[in-house]
PDB file of N, CA, C and O in Angstrom:
ATOM      1  N   MET A   1     -13.970 -68.147  39.037  1.00  0.00           N
ATOM      2  CA  MET A   1     -12.691 -68.290  37.934  1.00  0.00           C
ATOM      3  C   MET A   1     -11.469 -68.458  38.980  1.00  0.00           C
ATOM      4  O   MET A   1     -11.426 -67.738  39.977  1.00  0.00           O
ATOM      5  N   SER A   2     -10.540 -69.370  38.738  1.00  0.00           N
ATOM      6  CA  SER A   2      -9.396 -69.507  39.567  1.00  0.00           C
ATOM      7  C   SER A   2      -8.438 -68.443  39.283  1.00  0.00           C
ATOM      8  O   SER A   2      -8.359 -67.916  38.173  1.00  0.00           O
ATOM      9  N   ASP A   3      -7.547 -68.053  40.502  1.00  0.00           N
ATOM     10  CA  ASP A   3      -6.736 -66.942  40.550  1.00  0.00           C
ATOM     11  C   ASP A   3      -5.670 -67.147  39.404  1.00  0.00           C
ATOM     12  O   ASP A   3      -5.264 -66.218  38.706  1.00  0.00           O
ATOM     13  N   LEU A   4      -5.238 -68.522  39.276  1.00  0.00           N
ATOM     14  CA  LEU A   4      -4.233 -68.967  38.146  1.00  0.00           C
ATOM     15  C   LEU A   4      -4.824 -68.610  36.904  1.00  0.00           C
ATOM     16  O   LEU A   4      -4.248 -67.836  36.140  1.00  0.00           O
ATOM     17  N   THR A   5      -5.952 -69.124  36.638  1.00  0.00           N
ATOM     18  CA  THR A   5      -6.433 -68.901  35.294  1.00  0.00           C
ATOM     19  C   THR A   5      -6.594 -67.190  34.996  1.00  0.00           C
ATOM     20  O   THR A   5      -6.479 -66.760  33.849  1.00  0.00           O
ATOM     21  N   GLN A   6      -6.836 -66.397  36.018  1.00  0.00           N
ATOM     22  CA  GLN A   6      -6.810 -65.049  35.750  1.00  0.00           C
ATOM     23  C   GLN A   6      -5.660 -64.383  35.407  1.00  0.00           C
ATOM     24  O   GLN A   6      -5.542 -63.548  34.511  1.00  0.00           O
ATOM     25  N   LYS A   7      -4.649 -64.869  36.309  1.00  0.00           N
ATOM     26  CA  LYS A   7      -3.065 -64.444  36.415  1.00  0.00           C
ATOM     27  C   LYS A   7      -2.631 -64.695  34.814  1.00  0.00           C
ATOM     28  O   LYS A   7      -2.221 -63.797  34.079  1.00  0.00           O
ATOM     29  N   ARG A   8      -2.817 -66.193  34.396  1.00  0.00           N
ATOM     30  CA  ARG A   8      -2.482 -66.387  32.993  1.00  0.00           C
ATOM     31  C   ARG A   8      -2.946 -65.594  31.765  1.00  0.00           C
ATOM     32  O   ARG A   8      -2.247 -65.271  30.805  1.00  0.00           O
ATOM     33  N   PHE A   9      -4.348 -65.318  31.977  1.00  0.00           N
ATOM     34  CA  PHE A   9      -5.259 -64.270  31.048  1.00  0.00           C
ATOM     35  C   PHE A   9      -4.675 -63.158  31.019  1.00  0.00           C
ATOM     36  O   PHE A   9      -4.361 -62.622  29.956  1.00  0.00           O
ATOM     37  N   ASN A  10      -4.426 -62.610  32.260  1.00  0.00           N
ATOM     38  CA  ASN A  10      -3.836 -61.313  32.030  1.00  0.00           C
ATOM     39  C   ASN A  10      -2.592 -61.104  31.509  1.00  0.00           C
ATOM     40  O   ASN A  10      -2.309 -60.073  30.899  1.00  0.00           O
ATOM     41  N   ARG A  11      -1.554 -62.319  31.770  1.00  0.00           N
ATOM     42  CA  ARG A  11      -0.262 -62.230  31.270  1.00  0.00           C
ATOM     43  C   ARG A  11      -0.377 -62.394  29.714  1.00  0.00           C
ATOM     44  O   ARG A  11       0.240 -61.643  28.958  1.00  0.00           O
ATOM     45  N   ALA A  12      -1.309 -63.549  29.198  1.00  0.00           N
ATOM     46  CA  ALA A  12      -1.490 -63.502  27.812  1.00  0.00           C
ATOM     47  C   ALA A  12      -1.970 -62.376  27.254  1.00  0.00           C
ATOM     48  O   ALA A  12      -1.399 -62.072  26.207  1.00  0.00           O
ATOM     49  N   TYR A  13      -3.010 -61.507  27.680  1.00  0.00           N
ATOM     50  CA  TYR A  13      -3.382 -60.356  27.195  1.00  0.00           C
ATOM     51  C   TYR A  13      -2.005 -59.256  27.263  1.00  0.00           C
ATOM     52  O   TYR A  13      -1.812 -58.507  26.306  1.00  0.00           O
ATOM     53  N   GLU A  14      -1.402 -59.241  28.050  1.00  0.00           N
ATOM     54  CA  GLU A  14      -0.078 -58.365  28.141  1.00  0.00           C
ATOM     55  C   GLU A  14       0.799 -58.722  26.711  1.00  0.00           C
ATOM     56  O   GLU A  14       1.246 -57.921  25.889  1.00  0.00           O
ATOM     57  N   LEU A  15       0.884 -60.268  26.717  1.00  0.00           N
ATOM     58  CA  LEU A  15       1.932 -60.528  25.603  1.00  0.00           C
ATOM     59  C   LEU A  15       1.211 -60.206  24.415  1.00  0.00           C
ATOM     60  O   LEU A  15       1.839 -59.672  23.500  1.00  0.00           O
ATOM     61  N   ALA A  16      -0.036 -60.448  24.277  1.00  0.00           N
ATOM     62  CA  ALA A  16      -0.668 -60.149  22.867  1.00  0.00           C
ATOM     63  C   ALA A  16      -0.964 -58.600  22.601  1.00  0.00           C
ATOM     64  O   ALA A  16      -1.230 -58.189  21.471  1.00  0.00           O
ATOM     65  N   SER A  17      -0.903 -57.842  23.632  1.00  0.00           N
ATOM     66  CA  SER A  17      -0.739 -56.514  23.271  1.00  0.00           C
ATOM     67  C   SER A  17       0.366 -55.682  22.868  1.00  0.00           C
ATOM     68  O   SER A  17       0.391 -54.587  22.307  1.00  0.00           O
ATOM     69  N   THR A  18       1.222 -56.409  23.258  1.00  0.00           N
ATOM     70  CA  THR A  18       2.673 -55.822  23.184  1.00  0.00           C
ATOM     71  C   THR A  18       3.444 -56.351  22.194  1.00  0.00           C
ATOM     72  O   THR A  18       4.483 -55.759  21.900  1.00  0.00           O
ATOM     73  N   THR A  19       3.081 -57.543  21.513  1.00  0.00           N
ATOM     74  CA  THR A  19       3.741 -58.321  20.365  1.00  0.00           C
ATOM     75  C   THR A  19       3.961 -57.183  19.229  1.00  0.00           C
ATOM     76  O   THR A  19       3.333 -56.143  19.033  1.00  0.00           O
ATOM     77  N   ASP A  20       5.085 -57.752  18.543  1.00  0.00           N
ATOM     78  CA  ASP A  20       5.327 -56.786  17.271  1.00  0.00           C
ATOM     79  C   ASP A  20       5.008 -57.883  16.027  1.00  0.00           C
ATOM     80  O   ASP A  20       5.299 -57.626  14.859  1.00  0.00           O
ATOM     81  N   LEU A  21       4.486 -58.911  16.372  1.00  0.00           N
ATOM     82  CA  LEU A  21       3.924 -60.033  15.306  1.00  0.00           C
ATOM     83  C   LEU A  21       2.900 -59.645  14.760  1.00  0.00           C
ATOM     84  O   LEU A  21       2.049 -59.056  15.426  1.00  0.00           O
ATOM     85  N   SER A  22       2.709 -59.908  13.248  1.00  0.00           N
ATOM     86  CA  SER A  22       1.566 -59.640  12.658  1.00  0.00           C
ATOM     87  C   SER A  22       0.709 -60.936  12.359  1.00  0.00           C
ATOM     88  O   SER A  22       1.270 -62.023  12.218  1.00  0.00           O
ATOM     89  N   PHE A  23      -0.639 -60.799  12.267  1.00  0.00           N
ATOM     90  CA  PHE A  23      -1.349 -62.155  12.323  1.00  0.00           C
ATOM     91  C   PHE A  23      -2.326 -62.146  11.236  1.00  0.00           C
ATOM     92  O   PHE A  23      -2.848 -61.032  11.274  1.00  0.00           O
ATOM     93  N   PRO A  24      -2.812 -62.803  10.327  1.00  0.00           N
ATOM     94  CA  PRO A  24      -3.848 -62.846   9.595  1.00  0.00           C
ATOM     95  C   PRO A  24      -5.213 -62.519  10.235  1.00  0.00           C
ATOM     96  O   PRO A  24      -5.381 -62.648  11.447  1.00  0.00           O
ATOM     97  N   PRO A  25      -6.081 -62.140   9.493  1.00  0.00           N
ATOM     98  CA  PRO A  25      -7.514 -61.502   9.965  1.00  0.00           C
ATOM     99  C   PRO A  25      -8.181 -62.711  10.908  1.00  0.00           C
ATOM    100  O   PRO A  25      -8.622 -62.438  12.024  1.00  0.00           O
ATOM    101  N   ASP A  26      -8.207 -63.658  10.532  1.00  0.00           N
ATOM    102  CA  ASP A  26      -8.874 -64.817  11.244  1.00  0.00           C
ATOM    103  C   ASP A  26      -8.278 -64.901  12.594  1.00  0.00           C
ATOM    104  O   ASP A  26      -8.997 -64.891  13.594  1.00  0.00           O
ATOM    105  N   ILE A  27      -7.013 -64.982  12.660  1.00  0.00           N
ATOM    106  CA  ILE A  27      -6.317 -65.136  13.887  1.00  0.00           C
ATOM    107  C   ILE A  27      -6.753 -63.768  14.816  1.00  0.00           C
ATOM    108  O   ILE A  27      -7.101 -63.885  15.991  1.00  0.00           O
ATOM    109  N   MET A  28      -6.687 -62.558  14.167  1.00  0.00           N
ATOM    110  CA  MET A  28      -7.098 -61.452  15.008  1.00  0.00           C
ATOM    111  C   MET A  28      -8.412 -61.412  15.309  1.00  0.00           C
ATOM    112  O   MET A  28      -8.791 -60.940  16.381  1.00  0.00           O
ATOM    113  N   LEU A  29      -9.159 -61.846  14.504  1.00  0.00           N
ATOM    114  CA  LEU A  29     -10.802 -61.950  15.053  1.00  0.00           C
ATOM    115  C   LEU A  29     -10.985 -62.801  16.008  1.00  0.00           C
ATOM    116  O   LEU A  29     -11.868 -62.551  16.829  1.00  0.00           O
ATOM    117  N   SER A  30     -10.191 -64.024  16.137  1.00  0.00           N
ATOM    118  CA  SER A  30     -10.134 -64.968  17.183  1.00  0.00           C
ATOM    119  C   SER A  30      -9.675 -64.221  18.320  1.00  0.00           C
ATOM    120  O   SER A  30     -10.466 -64.165  19.262  1.00  0.00           O
ATOM    121  N   PHE A  31      -8.469 -63.581  18.452  1.00  0.00           N
ATOM    122  CA  PHE A  31      -8.134 -62.912  19.692  1.00  0.00           C
ATOM    123  C   PHE A  31      -9.159 -61.881  20.252  1.00  0.00           C
ATOM    124  O   PHE A  31      -9.426 -61.822  21.452  1.00  0.00           O
ATOM    125  N   TYR A  32      -9.708 -61.087  19.326  1.00  0.00           N
ATOM    126  CA  TYR A  32     -10.783 -60.022  19.544  1.00  0.00           C
ATOM    127  C   TYR A  32     -11.983 -60.713  20.262  1.00  0.00           C
ATOM    128  O   TYR A  32     -12.462 -60.170  21.258  1.00  0.00           O
ATOM    129  N   ALA A  33     -12.493 -61.906  19.788  1.00  0.00           N
ATOM    130  CA  ALA A  33     -13.801 -62.448  20.096  1.00  0.00           C
ATOM    131  C   ALA A  33     -13.437 -63.232  21.635  1.00  0.00           C
ATOM    132  O   ALA A  33     -14.217 -63.150  22.584  1.00  0.00           O
ATOM    133  N   TYR A  34     -12.365 -63.857  21.689  1.00  0.00           N
ATOM    134  CA  TYR A  34     -12.130 -64.576  22.842  1.00  0.00           C
ATOM    135  C   TYR A  34     -11.893 -63.506  24.231  1.00  0.00           C
ATOM    136  O   TYR A  34     -12.307 -63.727  25.369  1.00  0.00           O
ATOM    137  N   TYR A  35     -11.116 -62.317  23.776  1.00  0.00           N
ATOM    138  CA  TYR A  35     -10.884 -61.334  24.724  1.00  0.00           C
ATOM    139  C   TYR A  35     -12.393 -60.971  25.159  1.00  0.00           C
ATOM    140  O   TYR A  35     -12.840 -61.226  26.278  1.00  0.00           O
ATOM    141  N   LYS A  36     -13.212 -60.260  23.996  1.00  0.00           N
ATOM    142  CA  LYS A  36     -14.344 -59.645  24.467  1.00  0.00           C
ATOM    143  C   LYS A  36     -15.271 -60.635  25.289  1.00  0.00           C
ATOM    144  O   LYS A  36     -15.939 -60.241  26.245  1.00  0.00           O
ATOM    145  N   ARG A  37     -15.265 -61.799  24.898  1.00  0.00           N
ATOM    146  CA  ARG A  37     -16.158 -62.799  25.718  1.00  0.00           C
ATOM    147  C   ARG A  37     -15.555 -63.044  27.041  1.00  0.00           C
ATOM    148  O   ARG A  37     -16.351 -63.183  27.969  1.00  0.00           O
ATOM    149  N   ALA A  38     -14.482 -63.110  27.259  1.00  0.00           N
ATOM    150  CA  ALA A  38     -13.672 -63.475  28.595  1.00  0.00           C
ATOM    151  C   ALA A  38     -14.024 -62.049  29.779  1.00  0.00           C
ATOM    152  O   ALA A  38     -14.015 -62.047  31.010  1.00  0.00           O
ATOM    153  N   THR A  39     -14.299 -60.989  28.838  1.00  0.00           N
ATOM    154  CA  THR A  39     -14.080 -59.646  29.765  1.00  0.00           C
ATOM    155  C   THR A  39     -15.391 -58.959  29.780  1.00  0.00           C
ATOM    156  O   THR A  39     -15.455 -57.952  30.486  1.00  0.00           O
ATOM    157  N   GLU A  40     -16.424 -59.313  29.145  1.00  0.00           N
ATOM    158  CA  GLU A  40     -17.722 -58.781  29.273  1.00  0.00           C
ATOM    159  C   GLU A  40     -18.344 -58.920  30.401  1.00  0.00           C
ATOM    160  O   GLU A  40     -18.610 -60.059  30.782  1.00  0.00           O
ATOM    161  N   LYS A  41     -18.721 -57.758  31.200  1.00  0.00           N
ATOM    162  CA  LYS A  41     -19.521 -57.893  32.527  1.00  0.00           C
ATOM    163  C   LYS A  41     -20.863 -58.177  32.431  1.00  0.00           C
ATOM    164  O   LYS A  41     -21.452 -58.759  33.342  1.00  0.00           O
ATOM    165  N   ASN A  42     -21.383 -57.840  31.457  1.00  0.00           N
ATOM    166  CA  ASN A  42     -23.129 -57.602  31.410  1.00  0.00           C
ATOM    167  C   ASN A  42     -23.595 -58.239  30.084  1.00  0.00           C
ATOM    168  O   ASN A  42     -24.011 -57.519  29.177  1.00  0.00           O
ATOM    169  N   GLY A  43     -23.531 -59.558  29.961  1.00  0.00           N
ATOM    170  CA  GLY A  43     -24.059 -60.398  28.840  1.00  0.00           C
ATOM    171  C   GLY A  43     -23.108 -60.075  27.699  1.00  0.00           C
ATOM    172  O   GLY A  43     -21.959 -59.654  27.829  1.00  0.00           O
ATOM    173  N   PHE A  44     -23.778 -60.342  26.510  1.00  0.00           N
ATOM    174  CA  PHE A  44     -23.222 -60.497  25.252  1.00  0.00           C
ATOM    175  C   PHE A  44     -22.873 -58.864  24.751  1.00  0.00           C
ATOM    176  O   PHE A  44     -23.683 -57.938  24.698  1.00  0.00           O
ATOM    177  N   TYR A  45     -21.357 -58.827  24.392  1.00  0.00           N
ATOM    178  CA  TYR A  45     -21.035 -57.589  23.929  1.00  0.00           C
ATOM    179  C   TYR A  45     -21.362 -57.632  22.142  1.00  0.00           C
ATOM    180  O   TYR A  45     -21.395 -58.634  21.428  1.00  0.00           O
ATOM    181  N   LEU A  46     -21.522 -56.561  21.847  1.00  0.00           N
ATOM    182  CA  LEU A  46     -21.833 -56.226  20.297  1.00  0.00           C
ATOM    183  C   LEU A  46     -21.017 -54.781  20.082  1.00  0.00           C
ATOM    184  O   LEU A  46     -21.202 -53.747  20.724  1.00  0.00           O
ATOM    185  N   PRO A  47     -20.171 -54.977  19.122  1.00  0.00           N
ATOM    186  CA  PRO A  47     -19.581 -53.706  18.733  1.00  0.00           C
ATOM    187  C   PRO A  47     -20.737 -52.682  18.163  1.00  0.00           C
ATOM    188  O   PRO A  47     -21.821 -53.074  17.731  1.00  0.00           O
ATOM    189  N   HIS A  48     -20.345 -51.371  18.231  1.00  0.00           N
ATOM    190  CA  HIS A  48     -20.922 -50.345  17.552  1.00  0.00           C
ATOM    191  C   HIS A  48     -20.721 -50.610  16.139  1.00  0.00           C
ATOM    192  O   HIS A  48     -19.620 -51.040  15.795  1.00  0.00           O
ATOM    193  N   SER A  49     -21.675 -50.406  15.224  1.00  0.00           N
ATOM    194  CA  SER A  49     -21.369 -50.431  13.893  1.00  0.00           C
ATOM    195  C   SER A  49     -22.078 -49.295  13.252  1.00  0.00           C
ATOM    196  O   SER A  49     -22.991 -48.656  13.775  1.00  0.00           O
ATOM    197  N   GLU A  50     -21.582 -49.106  12.089  1.00  0.00           N
ATOM    198  CA  GLU A  50     -22.115 -48.381  11.109  1.00  0.00           C
ATOM    199  C   GLU A  50     -22.673 -49.137  10.045  1.00  0.00           C
ATOM    200  O   GLU A  50     -22.315 -50.290   9.805  1.00  0.00           O
ATOM    201  N   GLN A  51     -23.680 -48.428   9.295  1.00  0.00           N
ATOM    202  CA  GLN A  51     -24.448 -49.366   8.408  1.00  0.00           C
ATOM    203  C   GLN A  51     -23.556 -49.626   7.161  1.00  0.00           C
ATOM    204  O   GLN A  51     -23.075 -48.609   6.661  1.00  0.00           O
ATOM    205  N   GLY A  52     -23.296 -50.641   6.658  1.00  0.00           N
ATOM    206  CA  GLY A  52     -22.506 -51.106   5.421  1.00  0.00           C
ATOM    207  C   GLY A  52     -20.951 -51.573   6.098  1.00  0.00           C
ATOM    208  O   GLY A  52     -20.085 -51.940   5.303  1.00  0.00           O
ATOM    209  N   ASP A  53     -20.673 -51.547   7.427  1.00  0.00           N
ATOM    210  CA  ASP A  53     -19.176 -51.650   7.875  1.00  0.00           C
ATOM    211  C   ASP A  53     -19.065 -52.806   7.852  1.00  0.00           C
ATOM    212  O   ASP A  53     -19.718 -53.542   8.592  1.00  0.00           O
ATOM    213  N   LEU A  54     -18.156 -53.243   6.940  1.00  0.00           N
ATOM    214  CA  LEU A  54     -17.835 -54.658   6.809  1.00  0.00           C
ATOM    215  C   LEU A  54     -16.837 -55.112   7.999  1.00  0.00           C
ATOM    216  O   LEU A  54     -16.932 -56.234   8.495  1.00  0.00           O
ATOM    217  N   ARG A  55     -15.991 -54.284   8.373  1.00  0.00           N
ATOM    218  CA  ARG A  55     -15.219 -54.996   9.678  1.00  0.00           C
ATOM    219  C   ARG A  55     -16.054 -55.236  10.889  1.00  0.00           C
ATOM    220  O   ARG A  55     -15.776 -56.121  11.699  1.00  0.00           O
ATOM    221  N   SER A  56     -17.331 -54.248  11.036  1.00  0.00           N
ATOM    222  CA  SER A  56     -18.178 -54.622  12.309  1.00  0.00           C
ATOM    223  C   SER A  56     -18.779 -55.973  11.856  1.00  0.00           C
ATOM    224  O   SER A  56     -18.827 -56.801  12.766  1.00  0.00           O
ATOM    225  N   ALA A  57     -19.205 -56.346  10.767  1.00  0.00           N
ATOM    226  CA  ALA A  57     -19.874 -57.424  10.362  1.00  0.00           C
ATOM    227  C   ALA A  57     -18.818 -58.743  10.779  1.00  0.00           C
ATOM    228  O   ALA A  57     -19.196 -59.766  11.349  1.00  0.00           O
ATOM    229  N   PHE A  58     -17.614 -58.491  10.410  1.00  0.00           N
ATOM    230  CA  PHE A  58     -16.709 -59.707  10.721  1.00  0.00           C
ATOM    231  C   PHE A  58     -16.633 -59.864  12.285  1.00  0.00           C
ATOM    232  O   PHE A  58     -16.835 -60.969  12.790  1.00  0.00           O
ATOM    233  N   LYS A  59     -16.375 -58.881  12.968  1.00  0.00           N
ATOM    234  CA  LYS A  59     -16.507 -58.749  14.344  1.00  0.00           C
ATOM    235  C   LYS A  59     -17.709 -59.536  15.147  1.00  0.00           C
ATOM    236  O   LYS A  59     -17.519 -60.379  16.023  1.00  0.00           O
ATOM    237  N   ILE A  60     -18.854 -59.130  14.713  1.00  0.00           N
ATOM    238  CA  ILE A  60     -20.105 -59.458  15.113  1.00  0.00           C
ATOM    239  C   ILE A  60     -20.155 -60.741  14.752  1.00  0.00           C
ATOM    240  O   ILE A  60     -20.705 -61.468  15.579  1.00  0.00           O
ATOM    241  N   ASN A  61     -19.689 -61.344  13.613  1.00  0.00           N
ATOM    242  CA  ASN A  61     -19.815 -62.820  13.475  1.00  0.00           C
ATOM    243  C   ASN A  61     -18.736 -63.478  14.277  1.00  0.00           C
ATOM    244  O   ASN A  61     -19.094 -64.602  14.630  1.00  0.00           O
ATOM    245  N   ALA A  62     -17.606 -63.176  14.660  1.00  0.00           N
ATOM    246  CA  ALA A  62     -16.528 -63.688  15.366  1.00  0.00           C
ATOM    247  C   ALA A  62     -17.208 -63.785  16.866  1.00  0.00           C
ATOM    248  O   ALA A  62     -17.076 -64.787  17.570  1.00  0.00           O
ATOM    249  N   LEU A  63     -17.875 -62.737  17.225  1.00  0.00           N
ATOM    250  CA  LEU A  63     -18.536 -62.672  18.582  1.00  0.00           C
ATOM    251  C   LEU A  63     -19.707 -63.925  18.679  1.00  0.00           C
ATOM    252  O   LEU A  63     -19.623 -64.663  19.661  1.00  0.00           O
ATOM    253  N   VAL A  64     -20.602 -64.134  17.861  1.00  0.00           N
ATOM    254  CA  VAL A  64     -21.699 -64.869  17.682  1.00  0.00           C
ATOM    255  C   VAL A  64     -20.940 -66.509  17.945  1.00  0.00           C
ATOM    256  O   VAL A  64     -21.472 -67.393  18.615  1.00  0.00           O
ATOM    257  N   GLN A  65     -19.888 -66.607  17.395  1.00  0.00           N
ATOM    258  CA  GLN A  65     -19.296 -67.902  17.278  1.00  0.00           C
ATOM    259  C   GLN A  65     -18.689 -68.168  18.616  1.00  0.00           C
ATOM    260  O   GLN A  65     -18.478 -69.366  18.805  1.00  0.00           O
ATOM    261  N   VAL A  66     -18.374 -67.426  19.532  1.00  0.00           N
ATOM    262  CA  VAL A  66     -18.083 -67.770  21.009  1.00  0.00           C
ATOM    263  C   VAL A  66     -19.061 -67.361  21.964  1.00  0.00           C
ATOM    264  O   VAL A  66     -18.794 -67.431  23.164  1.00  0.00           O
ATOM    265  N   LYS A  67     -20.320 -66.882  21.506  1.00  0.00           N
ATOM    266  CA  LYS A  67     -21.283 -66.491  22.663  1.00  0.00           C
ATOM    267  C   LYS A  67     -21.658 -67.527  23.558  1.00  0.00           C
ATOM    268  O   LYS A  67     -21.988 -67.197  24.697  1.00  0.00           O
ATOM    269  N   ASP A  68     -21.662 -68.901  23.187  1.00  0.00           N
ATOM    270  CA  ASP A  68     -21.915 -69.850  24.187  1.00  0.00           C
ATOM    271  C   ASP A  68     -20.775 -70.250  24.980  1.00  0.00           C
ATOM    272  O   ASP A  68     -21.018 -71.173  25.757  1.00  0.00           O
ATOM    273  N   LEU A  69     -19.533 -69.775  24.990  1.00  0.00           N
ATOM    274  CA  LEU A  69     -18.358 -70.264  25.860  1.00  0.00           C
ATOM    275  C   LEU A  69     -18.824 -69.299  27.136  1.00  0.00           C
ATOM    276  O   LEU A  69     -19.417 -68.221  27.117  1.00  0.00           O
ATOM    277  N   SER A  70     -18.319 -70.113  28.277  1.00  0.00           N
ATOM    278  CA  SER A  70     -18.185 -69.359  29.582  1.00  0.00           C
ATOM    279  C   SER A  70     -17.118 -68.487  29.631  1.00  0.00           C
ATOM    280  O   SER A  70     -16.190 -68.642  28.837  1.00  0.00           O
ATOM    281  N   LYS A  71     -17.107 -67.577  30.456  1.00  0.00           N
ATOM    282  CA  LYS A  71     -15.991 -66.639  30.485  1.00  0.00           C
ATOM    283  C   LYS A  71     -14.495 -67.361  30.912  1.00  0.00           C
ATOM    284  O   LYS A  71     -13.389 -66.950  30.562  1.00  0.00           O
ATOM    285  N   LYS A  72     -14.728 -68.338  31.613  1.00  0.00           N
ATOM    286  CA  LYS A  72     -13.703 -69.051  31.830  1.00  0.00           C
ATOM    287  C   LYS A  72     -13.007 -69.887  30.644  1.00  0.00           C
ATOM    288  O   LYS A  72     -11.807 -69.925  30.372  1.00  0.00           O
ATOM    289  N   ASP A  73     -13.894 -70.434  30.119  1.00  0.00           N
ATOM    290  CA  ASP A  73     -13.500 -71.092  28.555  1.00  0.00           C
ATOM    291  C   ASP A  73     -13.085 -70.096  27.734  1.00  0.00           C
ATOM    292  O   ASP A  73     -12.027 -70.381  27.173  1.00  0.00           O
ATOM    293  N   ALA A  74     -13.495 -69.112  27.478  1.00  0.00           N
ATOM    294  CA  ALA A  74     -12.938 -67.867  26.778  1.00  0.00           C
ATOM    295  C   ALA A  74     -11.650 -67.544  27.040  1.00  0.00           C
ATOM    296  O   ALA A  74     -10.852 -67.302  26.135  1.00  0.00           O
ATOM    297  N   GLN A  75     -11.343 -67.513  28.290  1.00  0.00           N
ATOM    298  CA  GLN A  75      -9.972 -66.987  29.008  1.00  0.00           C
ATOM    299  C   GLN A  75      -9.062 -68.041  28.380  1.00  0.00           C
ATOM    300  O   GLN A  75      -8.093 -67.670  27.717  1.00  0.00           O
ATOM    301  N   GLU A  76      -9.379 -69.596  28.592  1.00  0.00           N
ATOM    302  CA  GLU A  76      -8.446 -70.571  28.393  1.00  0.00           C
ATOM    303  C   GLU A  76      -8.272 -70.564  26.985  1.00  0.00           C
ATOM    304  O   GLU A  76      -7.152 -70.904  26.604  1.00  0.00           O
ATOM    305  N   LYS A  77      -9.157 -70.242  26.066  1.00  0.00           N
ATOM    306  CA  LYS A  77      -9.026 -70.286  24.610  1.00  0.00           C
ATOM    307  C   LYS A  77      -8.308 -69.174  24.195  1.00  0.00           C
ATOM    308  O   LYS A  77      -7.748 -69.292  23.106  1.00  0.00           O
ATOM    309  N   TYR A  78      -8.182 -68.113  24.795  1.00  0.00           N
ATOM    310  CA  TYR A  78      -7.331 -66.769  24.636  1.00  0.00           C
ATOM    311  C   TYR A  78      -5.934 -67.366  25.099  1.00  0.00           C
ATOM    312  O   TYR A  78      -5.014 -67.444  24.285  1.00  0.00           O
ATOM    313  N   ILE A  79      -5.812 -67.704  26.157  1.00  0.00           N
ATOM    314  CA  ILE A  79      -4.620 -68.255  26.384  1.00  0.00           C
ATOM    315  C   ILE A  79      -3.888 -69.273  25.555  1.00  0.00           C
ATOM    316  O   ILE A  79      -2.713 -69.078  25.245  1.00  0.00           O
ATOM    317  N   SER A  80      -4.502 -70.289  25.207  1.00  0.00           N
ATOM    318  CA  SER A  80      -4.113 -71.257  24.032  1.00  0.00           C
ATOM    319  C   SER A  80      -3.770 -70.794  22.916  1.00  0.00           C
ATOM    320  O   SER A  80      -2.835 -71.327  22.318  1.00  0.00           O
ATOM    321  N   LEU A  81      -4.441 -69.701  22.377  1.00  0.00           N
ATOM    322  CA  LEU A  81      -4.109 -68.809  21.136  1.00  0.00           C
ATOM    323  C   LEU A  81      -2.928 -68.069  21.142  1.00  0.00           C
ATOM    324  O   LEU A  81      -2.173 -67.992  20.172  1.00  0.00           O
ATOM    325  N   VAL A  82      -2.708 -67.377  22.504  1.00  0.00           N
ATOM    326  CA  VAL A  82      -1.383 -66.482  22.614  1.00  0.00           C
ATOM    327  C   VAL A  82      -0.231 -67.783  22.775  1.00  0.00           C
ATOM    328  O   VAL A  82       0.898 -67.604  22.317  1.00  0.00           O
ATOM    329  N   GLU A  83      -0.490 -68.758  23.275  1.00  0.00           N
ATOM    330  CA  GLU A  83       0.442 -69.585  23.491  1.00  0.00           C
ATOM    331  C   GLU A  83       0.814 -70.196  21.955  1.00  0.00           C
ATOM    332  O   GLU A  83       1.990 -70.380  21.639  1.00  0.00           O
ATOM    333  N   GLU A  84      -0.173 -70.458  21.143  1.00  0.00           N
ATOM    334  CA  GLU A  84      -0.006 -71.087  19.942  1.00  0.00           C
ATOM    335  C   GLU A  84       0.759 -70.212  19.045  1.00  0.00           C
ATOM    336  O   GLU A  84       1.742 -70.651  18.447  1.00  0.00           O
ATOM    337  N   HIS A  85       0.332 -68.905  18.909  1.00  0.00           N
ATOM    338  CA  HIS A  85       1.001 -67.807  18.122  1.00  0.00           C
ATOM    339  C   HIS A  85       2.146 -66.896  18.571  1.00  0.00           C
ATOM    340  O   HIS A  85       3.006 -66.484  17.791  1.00  0.00           O
ATOM    341  N   ILE A  86       2.108 -66.632  19.765  1.00  0.00           N
ATOM    342  CA  ILE A  86       3.066 -65.741  20.335  1.00  0.00           C
ATOM    343  C   ILE A  86       4.345 -66.409  21.252  1.00  0.00           C
ATOM    344  O   ILE A  86       5.555 -66.182  21.221  1.00  0.00           O
ATOM    345  N   GLY A  87       3.673 -67.165  21.930  1.00  0.00           N
ATOM    346  CA  GLY A  87       4.931 -68.064  22.962  1.00  0.00           C
ATOM    347  C   GLY A  87       4.326 -68.464  24.198  1.00  0.00           C
ATOM    348  O   GLY A  87       3.228 -68.018  24.530  1.00  0.00           O
ATOM    349  N   GLU A  88       4.902 -69.192  24.828  1.00  0.00           N
ATOM    350  CA  GLU A  88       4.741 -69.763  26.073  1.00  0.00           C
ATOM    351  C   GLU A  88       4.460 -68.726  27.295  1.00  0.00           C
ATOM    352  O   GLU A  88       5.307 -67.864  27.530  1.00  0.00           O
ATOM    353  N   ILE A  89       3.267 -68.808  28.078  1.00  0.00           N
ATOM    354  CA  ILE A  89       2.940 -67.888  29.208  1.00  0.00           C
ATOM    355  C   ILE A  89       3.639 -68.177  30.381  1.00  0.00           C
ATOM    356  O   ILE A  89       3.171 -69.108  31.036  1.00  0.00           O
ATOM    357  N   THR A  90       4.677 -67.604  30.838  1.00  0.00           N
ATOM    358  CA  THR A  90       5.370 -67.642  31.912  1.00  0.00           C
ATOM    359  C   THR A  90       4.802 -66.826  33.068  1.00  0.00           C
ATOM    360  O   THR A  90       4.174 -65.841  32.680  1.00  0.00           O
ATOM    361  N   GLU A  91       4.862 -66.978  34.336  1.00  0.00           N
ATOM    362  CA  GLU A  91       4.591 -66.366  35.497  1.00  0.00           C
ATOM    363  C   GLU A  91       5.477 -65.207  35.834  1.00  0.00           C
ATOM    364  O   GLU A  91       5.305 -64.582  36.881  1.00  0.00           O
TER     365      GLU A  91
END
């Protein structure tokens, strides 16, 4: 992974983590799934779930949708999502 992509991803995460903006659930799930795919070290990440936990089911579904992305592609999609919904990433 290029250093530039990693720096932009880190900055995007910082912006997303500190924003006061509210997002619809589908956007929040996209942030979640791209971030988890981009940062998972040992294969596919699955959240711990309790039986009948609807929130976990939505998270798992979002993760399944991004499972075939490379970590670099997930980082780039996360960066794009931040730029689309929060603002341009500056160094």
